[in-house]
TORNUGU-510229 format. One record per residue: residue in one letter; y, x, z of N, C-alpha, C in turn. Coordinates in steps of 0.05 Angstrom, whole numbers. Layout:
gumi lumlum = A n.yy = Y n.xx = X n.zz = Z ca.yy = Y ca.xx = X ca.zz = Z c.yy = Y c.xx = X c.zz = Z
...
# end
This chain:
gumi lumlum = M n.yy = 461 n.xx = -594 n.zz = 244 ca.yy = 437 ca.xx = -583 ca.zz = 249 c.yy = 429 c.xx = -581 c.zz = 280
gumi lumlum = T n.yy = 402 n.xx = -599 n.zz = 275 ca.yy = 396 ca.xx = -601 ca.zz = 306 c.yy = 386 c.xx = -578 c.zz = 318
gumi lumlum = A n.yy = 386 n.xx = -581 n.zz = 351 ca.yy = 376 ca.xx = -555 ca.zz = 372 c.yy = 351 c.xx = -542 c.zz = 360
gumi lumlum = G n.yy = 335 n.xx = -566 n.zz = 357 ca.yy = 310 ca.xx = -550 ca.zz = 352 c.yy = 303 c.xx = -535 c.zz = 336
gumi lumlum = V n.yy = 326 n.xx = -545 n.zz = 306 ca.yy = 328 ca.xx = -533 ca.zz = 282 c.yy = 338 c.xx = -498 c.zz = 289
gumi lumlum = V n.yy = 355 n.xx = -503 n.zz = 301 ca.yy = 373 ca.xx = -471 ca.zz = 304 c.yy = 351 c.xx = -456 c.zz = 316
gumi lumlum = E n.yy = 349 n.xx = -470 n.zz = 342 ca.yy = 325 ca.xx = -456 ca.zz = 361 c.yy = 303 c.xx = -438 c.zz = 340
gumi lumlum = S n.yy = 292 n.xx = -452 n.zz = 324 ca.yy = 263 ca.xx = -443 ca.zz = 301 c.yy = 276 c.xx = -427 c.zz = 290
gumi lumlum = E n.yy = 306 n.xx = -431 n.zz = 274 ca.yy = 312 ca.xx = -409 ca.zz = 251 c.yy = 317 c.xx = -383 c.zz = 273
gumi lumlum = A n.yy = 325 n.xx = -380 n.zz = 293 ca.yy = 332 ca.xx = -356 ca.zz = 312 c.yy = 306 c.xx = -346 c.zz = 321
gumi lumlum = E n.yy = 287 n.xx = -367 n.zz = 334 ca.yy = 264 ca.xx = -350 ca.zz = 334 c.yy = 245 c.xx = -332 c.zz = 313
gumi lumlum = E n.yy = 256 n.xx = -348 n.zz = 284 ca.yy = 242 ca.xx = -335 ca.zz = 261 c.yy = 250 c.xx = -311 c.zz = 255
gumi lumlum = E n.yy = 288 n.xx = -304 n.zz = 260 ca.yy = 294 ca.xx = -288 ca.zz = 260 c.yy = 287 c.xx = -265 c.zz = 277
gumi lumlum = S n.yy = 283 n.xx = -268 n.zz = 305 ca.yy = 273 ca.xx = -253 ca.zz = 329 c.yy = 256 c.xx = -243 c.zz = 318
gumi lumlum = E n.yy = 223 n.xx = -257 n.zz = 306 ca.yy = 204 ca.xx = -246 ca.zz = 296 c.yy = 202 c.xx = -233 c.zz = 274
gumi lumlum = D n.yy = 223 n.xx = -232 n.zz = 254 ca.yy = 231 ca.xx = -216 ca.zz = 235 c.yy = 236 c.xx = -187 c.zz = 245
gumi lumlum = E n.yy = 258 n.xx = -188 n.zz = 266 ca.yy = 271 ca.xx = -166 ca.zz = 272 c.yy = 246 c.xx = -154 c.zz = 290
gumi lumlum = D n.yy = 229 n.xx = -160 n.zz = 307 ca.yy = 205 ca.xx = -155 ca.zz = 315 c.yy = 190 c.xx = -139 c.zz = 299
gumi lumlum = A n.yy = 179 n.xx = -151 n.zz = 279 ca.yy = 163 ca.xx = -140 ca.zz = 258 c.yy = 176 c.xx = -122 c.zz = 248
gumi lumlum = S n.yy = 198 n.xx = -114 n.zz = 241 ca.yy = 211 ca.xx = -90 ca.zz = 225 c.yy = 210 c.xx = -72 c.zz = 246
gumi lumlum = S n.yy = 219 n.xx = -74 n.zz = 271 ca.yy = 213 ca.xx = -57 ca.zz = 297 c.yy = 194 c.xx = -48 c.zz = 300
gumi lumlum = I n.yy = 164 n.xx = -62 n.zz = 295 ca.yy = 138 ca.xx = -46 ca.zz = 292 c.yy = 136 c.xx = -33 c.zz = 276
gumi lumlum = T n.yy = 138 n.xx = -38 n.zz = 252 ca.yy = 139 ca.xx = -22 ca.zz = 223 c.yy = 150 c.xx = 4 c.zz = 232
gumi lumlum = L n.yy = 172 n.xx = 8 n.zz = 244 ca.yy = 192 ca.xx = 34 ca.zz = 248 c.yy = 177 c.xx = 49 c.zz = 266
gumi lumlum = D n.yy = 173 n.xx = 35 n.zz = 288 ca.yy = 153 ca.xx = 47 ca.zz = 313 c.yy = 121 c.xx = 56 c.zz = 292
gumi lumlum = A n.yy = 106 n.xx = 40 n.zz = 284 ca.yy = 81 ca.xx = 53 ca.zz = 276 c.yy = 89 c.xx = 78 c.zz = 253
gumi lumlum = A n.yy = 113 n.xx = 77 n.zz = 242 ca.yy = 114 ca.xx = 101 ca.zz = 227 c.yy = 122 c.xx = 123 c.zz = 243
gumi lumlum = N n.yy = 139 n.xx = 123 n.zz = 259 ca.yy = 144 ca.xx = 140 ca.zz = 277 c.yy = 121 c.xx = 150 c.zz = 296
gumi lumlum = A n.yy = 114 n.xx = 133 n.zz = 309 ca.yy = 85 ca.xx = 134 ca.zz = 337 c.yy = 67 c.xx = 152 c.zz = 327
gumi lumlum = G n.yy = 57 n.xx = 170 n.zz = 336 ca.yy = 29 ca.xx = 182 ca.zz = 325 c.yy = 42 c.xx = 207 c.zz = 303
gumi lumlum = S n.yy = 59 n.xx = 213 n.zz = 295 ca.yy = 69 ca.xx = 239 ca.zz = 282 c.yy = 62 c.xx = 257 c.zz = 293
gumi lumlum = E n.yy = 61 n.xx = 267 n.zz = 318 ca.yy = 54 ca.xx = 285 ca.zz = 333 c.yy = 32 c.xx = 292 c.zz = 339
gumi lumlum = T n.yy = 19 n.xx = 271 n.zz = 326 ca.yy = -25 ca.xx = 274 ca.zz = 324 c.yy = -27 c.xx = 285 c.zz = 310
gumi lumlum = S n.yy = -21 n.xx = 287 n.zz = 284 ca.yy = -40 ca.xx = 301 ca.zz = 258 c.yy = -29 c.xx = 335 c.zz = 259
gumi lumlum = E n.yy = -49 n.xx = 351 n.zz = 257 ca.yy = -49 ca.xx = 375 ca.zz = 258 c.yy = -38 c.xx = 391 c.zz = 233
gumi lumlum = P n.yy = -25 n.xx = 402 n.zz = 235 ca.yy = -16 ca.xx = 415 ca.zz = 212 c.yy = -40 c.xx = 428 c.zz = 190
gumi lumlum = G n.yy = -50 n.xx = 445 n.zz = 206 ca.yy = -79 ca.xx = 455 ca.zz = 196 c.yy = -95 c.xx = 452 c.zz = 186
gumi lumlum = L n.yy = -94 n.xx = 419 n.zz = 176 ca.yy = -114 ca.xx = 408 ca.zz = 176 c.yy = -120 c.xx = 400 c.zz = 145
gumi lumlum = P n.yy = -141 n.xx = 393 n.zz = 128 ca.yy = -135 ca.xx = 387 ca.zz = 101 c.yy = -119 c.xx = 363 c.zz = 101
gumi lumlum = P n.yy = -114 n.xx = 355 n.zz = 82 ca.yy = -92 ca.xx = 326 ca.zz = 82 c.yy = -120 c.xx = 306 c.zz = 88
gumi lumlum = E n.yy = -134 n.xx = 300 n.zz = 78 ca.yy = -159 ca.xx = 278 ca.zz = 81 c.yy = -159 c.xx = 273 c.zz = 116
gumi lumlum = E n.yy = -167 n.xx = 302 n.zz = 124 ca.yy = -167 ca.xx = 297 ca.zz = 150 c.yy = -145 c.xx = 292 c.zz = 171
gumi lumlum = Q n.yy = -123 n.xx = 306 n.zz = 165 ca.yy = -96 ca.xx = 295 ca.zz = 169 c.yy = -102 c.xx = 264 c.zz = 173
gumi lumlum = Y n.yy = -104 n.xx = 251 n.zz = 155 ca.yy = -100 ca.xx = 220 ca.zz = 153 c.yy = -120 c.xx = 211 c.zz = 169
gumi lumlum = L n.yy = -151 n.xx = 221 n.zz = 169 ca.yy = -166 ca.xx = 208 ca.zz = 186 c.yy = -154 c.xx = 214 c.zz = 218
gumi lumlum = S n.yy = -138 n.xx = 230 n.zz = 218 ca.yy = -130 ca.xx = 232 ca.zz = 254 c.yy = -99 c.xx = 217 c.zz = 256
gumi lumlum = L n.yy = -89 n.xx = 192 n.zz = 242 ca.yy = -71 ca.xx = 185 ca.zz = 240 c.yy = -72 c.xx = 165 c.zz = 259
gumi lumlum = A n.yy = -56 n.xx = 149 n.zz = 272 ca.yy = -58 ca.xx = 122 ca.zz = 289 c.yy = -57 c.xx = 98 c.zz = 265
gumi lumlum = M n.yy = -66 n.xx = 82 n.zz = 276 ca.yy = -72 ca.xx = 56 ca.zz = 262 c.yy = -48 c.xx = 55 c.zz = 247
gumi lumlum = G n.yy = -28 n.xx = 50 n.zz = 251 ca.yy = -1 ca.xx = 35 ca.zz = 246 c.yy = 10 c.xx = 58 c.zz = 224
gumi lumlum = D n.yy = 5 n.xx = 83 n.zz = 233 ca.yy = 19 ca.xx = 101 ca.zz = 205 c.yy = 4 c.xx = 97 c.zz = 195
gumi lumlum = K n.yy = -22 n.xx = 93 n.zz = 186 ca.yy = -41 ca.xx = 87 ca.zz = 160 c.yy = -34 c.xx = 66 c.zz = 151
gumi lumlum = L n.yy = -25 n.xx = 44 n.zz = 172 ca.yy = -12 ca.xx = 22 ca.zz = 151 c.yy = 8 c.xx = 19 c.zz = 138
gumi lumlum = V n.yy = 27 n.xx = 40 n.zz = 156 ca.yy = 54 ca.xx = 46 ca.zz = 136 c.yy = 53 c.xx = 57 c.zz = 115
gumi lumlum = I n.yy = 28 n.xx = 81 n.zz = 106 ca.yy = 22 ca.xx = 100 ca.zz = 87 c.yy = 8 c.xx = 75 c.zz = 65
gumi lumlum = I n.yy = -6 n.xx = 65 n.zz = 73 ca.yy = -24 ca.xx = 42 ca.zz = 54 c.yy = -1 c.xx = 28 c.zz = 40
gumi lumlum = D n.yy = 18 n.xx = 10 n.zz = 58 ca.yy = 36 ca.xx = -11 ca.zz = 42 c.yy = 54 c.xx = 8 c.zz = 24
gumi lumlum = F n.yy = 61 n.xx = 36 n.zz = 28 ca.yy = 81 ca.xx = 44 ca.zz = 12 c.yy = 70 c.xx = 59 c.zz = -11
gumi lumlum = L n.yy = 43 n.xx = 61 n.zz = -13 ca.yy = 29 ca.xx = 67 ca.zz = -34 c.yy = 24 c.xx = 34 c.zz = -53
gumi lumlum = I n.yy = 20 n.xx = 16 n.zz = -43 ca.yy = 12 ca.xx = -6 ca.zz = -59 c.yy = 46 c.xx = -15 c.zz = -73
gumi lumlum = D n.yy = 59 n.xx = -15 n.zz = -54 ca.yy = 87 ca.xx = -16 ca.zz = -63 c.yy = 94 c.xx = -2 c.zz = -88
gumi lumlum = L n.yy = 79 n.xx = 28 n.zz = -93 ca.yy = 83 ca.xx = 48 ca.zz = -113 c.yy = 70 c.xx = 33 c.zz = -139
gumi lumlum = V n.yy = 49 n.xx = 25 n.zz = -131 ca.yy = 30 ca.xx = 22 ca.zz = -154 c.yy = 37 c.xx = -12 c.zz = -166
gumi lumlum = L n.yy = 45 n.xx = -29 n.zz = -149 ca.yy = 57 ca.xx = -48 ca.zz = -158 c.yy = 84 c.xx = -56 c.zz = -180
gumi lumlum = N n.yy = 94 n.xx = -38 n.zz = -170 ca.yy = 123 ca.xx = -19 ca.zz = -184 c.yy = 111 c.xx = -16 c.zz = -207
gumi lumlum = G n.yy = 90 n.xx = 6 n.zz = -219 ca.yy = 85 ca.xx = 19 ca.zz = -241 c.yy = 89 c.xx = 7 c.zz = -262
gumi lumlum = R n.yy = 85 n.xx = 16 n.zz = -279 ca.yy = 92 ca.xx = 11 ca.zz = -310 c.yy = 74 c.xx = -7 c.zz = -320
gumi lumlum = A n.yy = 55 n.xx = 3 n.zz = -314 ca.yy = 18 ca.xx = -7 ca.zz = -323 c.yy = 16 c.xx = -42 c.zz = -313
gumi lumlum = I n.yy = 18 n.xx = -38 n.zz = -281 ca.yy = 15 ca.xx = -60 ca.zz = -269 c.yy = 34 c.xx = -79 c.zz = -278
gumi lumlum = R n.yy = 59 n.xx = -70 n.zz = -280 ca.yy = 81 ca.xx = -86 ca.zz = -280 c.yy = 77 c.xx = -107 c.zz = -308
gumi lumlum = Q n.yy = 62 n.xx = -85 n.zz = -334 ca.yy = 56 ca.xx = -97 ca.zz = -360 c.yy = 33 c.xx = -118 c.zz = -354
gumi lumlum = F n.yy = 20 n.xx = -112 n.zz = -340 ca.yy = -11 ca.xx = -127 ca.zz = -334 c.yy = 1 c.xx = -153 c.zz = -326
gumi lumlum = V n.yy = 15 n.xx = -155 n.zz = -304 ca.yy = 23 ca.xx = -178 ca.zz = -301 c.yy = 38 c.xx = -196 c.zz = -318
gumi lumlum = D n.yy = 55 n.xx = -181 n.zz = -331 ca.yy = 71 ca.xx = -196 ca.zz = -351 c.yy = 53 c.xx = -210 c.zz = -371
gumi lumlum = D n.yy = 41 n.xx = -195 n.zz = -380 ca.yy = 13 ca.xx = -206 ca.zz = -399 c.yy = -4 c.xx = -227 c.zz = -397
gumi lumlum = A n.yy = -6 n.xx = -221 n.zz = -360 ca.yy = -23 ca.xx = -245 ca.zz = -355 c.yy = -5 c.xx = -270 c.zz = -349
gumi lumlum = E n.yy = 15 n.xx = -266 n.zz = -347 ca.yy = 43 ca.xx = -289 ca.zz = -344 c.yy = 37 c.xx = -304 c.zz = -367
gumi lumlum = L n.yy = 47 n.xx = -286 n.zz = -390 ca.yy = 41 ca.xx = -303 ca.zz = -410 c.yy = 18 c.xx = -319 c.zz = -427
gumi lumlum = N n.yy = 0 n.xx = -303 n.zz = -417 ca.yy = -27 ca.xx = -318 ca.zz = -428 c.yy = -28 c.xx = -342 c.zz = -409
gumi lumlum = V n.yy = -24 n.xx = -343 n.zz = -385 ca.yy = -29 ca.xx = -371 ca.zz = -357 c.yy = -5 c.xx = -392 c.zz = -374
gumi lumlum = L n.yy = 14 n.xx = -383 n.zz = -382 ca.yy = 42 ca.xx = -405 ca.zz = -400 c.yy = 22 c.xx = -409 c.zz = -425
gumi lumlum = N n.yy = 9 n.xx = -393 n.zz = -437 ca.yy = -4 ca.xx = -408 ca.zz = -470 c.yy = -24 c.xx = -425 c.zz = -458
gumi lumlum = L n.yy = -37 n.xx = -419 n.zz = -441 ca.yy = -58 ca.xx = -434 ca.zz = -433 c.yy = -52 c.xx = -462 c.zz = -422
gumi lumlum = R n.yy = -39 n.xx = -459 n.zz = -405 ca.yy = -20 ca.xx = -492 ca.zz = -396 c.yy = -19 c.xx = -505 c.zz = -419
gumi lumlum = K n.yy = 8 n.xx = -498 n.zz = -440 ca.yy = 10 ca.xx = -507 ca.zz = -462 c.yy = -12 c.xx = -523 c.zz = -474
gumi lumlum = E n.yy = -30 n.xx = -504 n.zz = -488 ca.yy = -52 ca.xx = -508 ca.zz = -490 c.yy = -74 c.xx = -535 c.zz = -481
gumi lumlum = Y n.yy = -74 n.xx = -536 n.zz = -453 ca.yy = -84 ca.xx = -555 ca.zz = -441 c.yy = -63 c.xx = -589 c.zz = -440
gumi lumlum = A n.yy = -41 n.xx = -575 n.zz = -439 ca.yy = -22 ca.xx = -603 ca.zz = -447 c.yy = -27 c.xx = -615 c.zz = -477
gumi lumlum = D n.yy = -24 n.xx = -592 n.zz = -493 ca.yy = -30 ca.xx = -603 ca.zz = -519 c.yy = -58 c.xx = -623 c.zz = -520
gumi lumlum = L n.yy = -80 n.xx = -615 n.zz = -506 ca.yy = -103 ca.xx = -629 ca.zz = -512 c.yy = -103 c.xx = -650 c.zz = -505
gumi lumlum = G n.yy = -90 n.xx = -651 n.zz = -469 ca.yy = -85 ca.xx = -679 ca.zz = -455 c.yy = -79 c.xx = -701 c.zz = -478
gumi lumlum = K n.yy = -52 n.xx = -694 n.zz = -492 ca.yy = -38 ca.xx = -711 ca.zz = -509 c.yy = -64 c.xx = -717 c.zz = -524
gumi lumlum = E n.yy = -77 n.xx = -698 n.zz = -535 ca.yy = -101 ca.xx = -710 ca.zz = -562 c.yy = -113 c.xx = -729 c.zz = -551
gumi lumlum = R n.yy = -123 n.xx = -724 n.zz = -523 ca.yy = -146 ca.xx = -738 ca.zz = -522 c.yy = -132 c.xx = -772 c.zz = -510
gumi lumlum = R n.yy = -106 n.xx = -773 n.zz = -497 ca.yy = -90 ca.xx = -792 ca.zz = -497 c.yy = -87 c.xx = -812 c.zz = -516
gumi lumlum = A n.yy = -82 n.xx = -796 n.zz = -545 ca.yy = -74 ca.xx = -807 ca.zz = -562 c.yy = -96 c.xx = -818 c.zz = -578
gumi lumlum = A n.yy = -127 n.xx = -809 n.zz = -584 ca.yy = -153 ca.xx = -810 ca.zz = -580 c.yy = -158 c.xx = -836 c.zz = -570
gumi lumlum = C n.yy = -153 n.xx = -843 n.zz = -541 ca.yy = -164 ca.xx = -863 ca.zz = -533 c.yy = -137 c.xx = -884 c.zz = -534
gumi lumlum = V n.yy = -121 n.xx = -877 n.zz = -536 ca.yy = -100 ca.xx = -907 ca.zz = -546 c.yy = -106 c.xx = -917 c.zz = -574
gumi lumlum = A n.yy = -120 n.xx = -895 n.zz = -598 ca.yy = -129 ca.xx = -903 ca.zz = -620 c.yy = -150 c.xx = -922 c.zz = -619
gumi lumlum = E n.yy = -170 n.xx = -909 n.zz = -601 ca.yy = -198 ca.xx = -922 ca.zz = -602 c.yy = -195 c.xx = -950 c.zz = -582
gumi lumlum = L n.yy = -174 n.xx = -955 n.zz = -569 ca.yy = -169 ca.xx = -980 ca.zz = -557 c.yy = -147 c.xx = -1004 c.zz = -573
gumi lumlum = T n.yy = -133 n.xx = -986 n.zz = -593 ca.yy = -120 ca.xx = -1014 ca.zz = -607 c.yy = -148 c.xx = -1017 c.zz = -636
gumi lumlum = D n.yy = -168 n.xx = -997 n.zz = -638 ca.yy = -189 ca.xx = -1006 ca.zz = -659 c.yy = -204 c.xx = -1022 c.zz = -648
gumi lumlum = L n.yy = -219 n.xx = -1032 n.zz = -616 ca.yy = -231 ca.xx = -1047 ca.zz = -602 c.yy = -213 c.xx = -1072 c.zz = -606
gumi lumlum = S n.yy = -188 n.xx = -1073 n.zz = -603 ca.yy = -173 ca.xx = -1103 ca.zz = -604 c.yy = -173 c.xx = -1118 c.zz = -624
# end
């Protein structure tokens, strides 16, 4: 590998470490700002932006790993696969029709 490639890989790794430490810092920052006597809705509103983002990220992960969403994604992938097959078959039929038409003209 060249020096430039090694340097860029090292920069990417340090950026990943920085991002993970920011996430951890954001998760821990502001934990003392929520007031225990408030209802959960108001506690959420009083959190720091980093804490809110960590909560939203967690909730998104929960939803995406749920059975209903996983089934929907699997069904959609199967549907796309079938549509691609149909599109390929139509292309073959169209090419065959063009070839047949050209042979009739000659």
